[in-house]
C-alpha positions as CSV (number, residue, x, y, z in Angstrom):
1,M,103.0,88.7,112.4
2,K,99.4,88.6,111.2
3,D,99.6,92.1,109.6
4,Y,102.7,91.3,107.5
5,T,103.0,89.8,104.0
6,F,106.1,87.7,103.5
7,T,107.8,87.5,100.1
8,N,110.6,85.7,98.4
9,F,111.5,86.9,95.0
10,T,114.8,85.0,94.7
11,P,114.3,81.4,96.1
12,S,116.6,78.6,95.4
13,E,114.9,75.3,94.4
14,T,115.1,74.0,98.0
15,V,113.7,77.2,99.4
16,A,110.9,77.1,96.8
17,V,109.8,73.7,98.0
18,L,110.0,74.8,101.6
19,V,108.0,78.0,101.2
20,G,105.4,76.1,99.2
21,R,104.9,73.7,102.2
22,L,104.6,76.7,104.5
23,G,101.6,78.0,102.6
24,F,103.2,80.6,100.4
25,K,101.5,81.3,97.0
26,E,103.5,81.1,93.8
27,F,103.3,83.7,91.1
28,E,105.1,84.4,87.8
29,V,107.4,87.4,87.4
30,N,107.1,88.0,83.7
31,Q,108.1,91.5,82.6
32,Q,107.8,94.0,79.8
33,V,110.7,96.1,78.6
34,L,110.5,99.5,76.9
35,L,113.4,100.6,74.8
36,P,114.4,104.2,74.2
37,L,112.8,104.5,70.8
38,R,111.0,107.6,69.6
39,H,107.3,107.1,70.2
40,L,105.0,109.3,68.3
41,S,102.0,110.5,70.2
42,L,99.7,113.5,70.2
43,K,99.2,113.2,73.9
44,T,102.7,114.2,75.1
45,S,101.7,117.8,75.9
46,E,99.1,116.7,78.5
47,W,101.7,114.6,80.4
48,A,104.8,115.6,82.2
49,C,107.6,113.6,83.8
50,E,109.0,115.1,87.0
51,I,112.5,113.9,88.1
52,D,113.5,116.6,90.6
53,P,113.5,114.9,94.0
54,A,112.3,118.0,95.9
55,K,109.4,118.6,93.5
56,I,108.5,114.9,93.6
57,R,108.4,114.7,97.4
58,T,106.1,117.7,97.6
59,G,103.7,116.2,95.1
60,L,103.2,112.9,97.0
61,S,100.6,111.7,99.4
62,E,101.6,111.1,103.0
63,N,102.0,107.3,102.4
64,E,104.0,107.9,99.3
65,R,106.3,110.4,101.1
66,I,107.1,107.6,103.5
67,I,108.1,105.3,100.6
68,F,110.1,108.2,99.1
69,D,112.0,108.9,102.3
70,D,112.6,105.2,103.1
71,H,114.2,104.7,99.7
72,Q,116.6,107.7,99.6
73,N,119.7,105.7,100.5
74,L,119.0,102.5,98.7
75,G,120.1,103.4,95.1
76,C,116.5,104.0,94.0
77,N,115.3,106.6,91.5
78,H,112.0,108.3,91.7
79,L,109.7,110.0,89.2
80,I,106.2,111.2,88.8
81,L,104.2,111.0,85.5
82,K,101.5,113.6,85.8
83,S,98.7,115.2,83.9
84,A,95.6,117.2,84.7
85,A,93.7,114.0,85.5
86,G,96.2,112.8,88.1
87,Y,99.7,111.2,88.5
88,C,101.6,108.0,88.9
89,Y,104.5,107.9,91.4
90,V,107.2,105.4,90.2
91,V,110.2,104.0,92.1
92,L,112.9,102.4,89.9
93,K,116.3,100.7,90.5
94,K,119.0,100.0,88.1
95,T,119.6,96.4,87.3
96,Y,121.3,94.3,84.7
97,R,120.0,91.6,82.4
98,R,122.7,89.8,80.4
99,N,125.0,92.8,81.2
100,I,122.5,95.3,79.8
101,P,121.6,98.1,82.2
102,L,117.9,98.6,82.7
103,A,115.7,100.6,85.1
104,K,113.5,98.1,86.9
105,V,110.2,99.5,88.2
106,Q,109.9,98.5,91.9
107,Y,106.7,100.3,92.6
108,L,104.1,102.3,90.7
109,S,101.1,104.0,92.3
110,N,98.7,104.0,89.3
111,A,98.9,101.3,86.6
112,E,96.4,103.0,84.3
113,Y,98.4,106.3,84.2
114,F,101.7,104.5,84.0
115,A,100.6,102.5,81.0
116,E,99.2,105.6,79.3
117,A,102.2,107.8,79.9
118,V,105.5,105.9,80.4
119,E,106.2,105.3,76.7
120,M,106.4,109.1,76.1
121,F,109.2,109.4,78.6
122,V,111.3,106.3,78.1
123,I,114.1,108.2,76.3
124,K,114.2,110.8,79.2
125,I,114.2,108.1,81.8
126,C,117.0,106.1,80.1
127,L,119.2,109.1,79.6
128,R,118.7,110.3,83.2
129,L,119.4,106.8,84.7
130,K,122.1,105.8,82.1
131,V,120.2,102.6,81.1
132,L,119.1,101.0,77.8
133,G,115.5,100.3,78.8
134,V,112.7,100.4,81.4
135,M,111.5,97.0,82.8
136,V,108.2,96.5,84.6
137,D,106.7,93.4,86.1
138,E,103.4,92.5,84.3
139,R,101.6,92.0,87.5
140,Y,102.0,95.8,88.3
141,L,100.1,96.6,85.1
142,G,96.9,94.9,86.0
143,G,96.6,93.0,82.7
144,R,97.5,96.1,80.5
145,R,100.0,95.6,77.7
146,L,102.4,98.4,76.9
147,R,102.0,99.3,73.2
148,K,105.8,99.2,72.5
149,G,106.6,96.8,75.3
150,I,108.7,93.7,74.6
151,R,107.6,90.8,76.7
152,Y,110.4,89.3,78.8
153,P,109.2,86.0,80.2
154,H,111.0,84.8,83.3
155,S,111.5,81.1,84.1
156,R,111.8,81.7,87.9
157,K,108.8,82.1,90.2
158,A,108.3,84.2,93.3
159,Y,106.4,83.5,96.4
160,F,104.3,85.4,98.9
161,K,102.3,84.6,102.1
162,P,99.6,87.2,102.3
163,S,98.5,89.0,105.5
164,S,94.9,88.6,104.3
165,E,93.2,86.3,101.9
166,S,92.0,89.3,99.8
167,L,95.6,90.2,98.9
168,E,96.4,89.4,95.2
169,K,99.7,89.1,93.5
170,N,99.3,92.4,91.6
171,Q,99.3,94.1,95.0
172,I,102.8,92.7,95.8
173,D,105.6,95.2,95.0
174,T,109.3,94.8,95.7
175,L,109.8,98.0,97.7
176,Y,110.9,96.4,100.9
177,S,112.2,93.2,99.5
178,E,115.7,91.7,99.0
179,L,115.6,93.1,95.5
180,V,115.7,96.7,96.7
181,V,117.2,96.6,100.2
182,L,120.0,94.1,99.6
183,F,120.3,94.1,95.8
184,N,123.7,94.6,94.2
185,P,122.8,95.6,90.6
186,R,125.8,93.8,89.1
187,V,124.7,90.4,90.6
188,G,121.2,90.8,89.0
189,T,118.2,88.6,89.1
């Protein structure tokens, strides 16, 4: 199992102590939430948001197509934010915080492009997914702050045991975790 990274995003207090003793690293899961408010920007014309699954799949790299195919029957939504400079592939899943429906980012391929473009399309994403906001873990953003993002600190911690010492917390996504594979959005985390 040397080539695998183990994660636990939903540990009980007992499990948190246990995984700590087993050498797992702890990290915070603070998030930023974007609400569907009108964001004025002159850059909207250079960015597009693709939500058609067939068009998304054809625009992905080979590794991203594997992610796309693996998540077709798991209640995930996919989109691409694209411009002439490149694109960001995003996997989202509907979740609830205090009975408020949100689209939680489970994976994004390019933090820089995501941070630059997502605010322009929050209304479109929220309408399409029937949610009241878009939530993204701060670790995915590589230290970037979303201009209109509301910080949502989380009291719980998550844990990972990396396959290599060079793996950092911002490289840990939730694509193949309990949050995506087993998650019932009404139970929420």
